[in-house]
LOLUM-189121 format. One record per residue (C-alpha): x, y, z. Coordinates in steps of 0.001 Angstrom, whole numbers, padded with zeros to 6 digits, always signed. Layout:
N
XYZ/...
END
This chain:
67
-011686+037533+022516/-010159+035826+025556/-012974+037139+027751/-015563+035559+025443/-013776+032191+025542/-013432+032367+029318/-017119+033161+029780/-018130+030419+027352/-015941+027929+029232/-017506+028944+032542/-020975+028573+031073/-020164+025062+029783/-018752+024074+033187/-021846+025430+034919/-024144+023491+032613/-022148+020284+033101/-022248+020691+036883/-025986+021335+036809/-026566+018290+034620/-024571+016150+037065/-026627+017335+040032/-029896+016735+038181/-028798+013226+037162/-027871+012367+040754/-031253+013567+042024/-033078+011605+039330/-031178+008402+040119/-031932+008758+043826/-035617+009387+043116/-035791+006332+040810/-034023+004124+043354/-030977+003471+041192/-027397+003088+042350/-025247+006219+042347/-021908+004516+042847/-021958+001723+040246/-022652-000920+042882/-019728-000099+045172/-021701+000255+048381/-019153+000871+051118/-017621+003883+049364/-021014+005445+048611/-022076+008702+050230/-025674+007491+050749/-024833+003933+051873/-026315+004336+055365/-029688+005483+054010/-029785+003358+050854/-032634+000880+050493/-031405-000917+047385/-031027-004706+047718/-027238-004688+047296/-026798-002075+050056/-029133-003967+052382/-027172-007167+051763/-023851-005412+052315/-025054-003932+055623/-026277-007364+056715/-022920-008974+055933/-021027-006184+057700/-023237-006590+060777/-022584-010352+060839/-018841-009772+060549/-018914-007240+063399/-020982-009597+065594/-018635-012510+064978/-015634-010640+066379/
END
């Protein structure tokens, strides 16, 4: 009985992980934000072409140049 529950739990975790990966890929393909608009902490910030990320990079560059 415990083995069945353990295997079912592992299957549910596997499905949830797969769904998360598929959602991330879909959002990237559709050009939608992965990190709820928090650009600097985002894993794809350097390659992101969304307007908010472009604006954030521009502001960061101006701050760096002003120093």
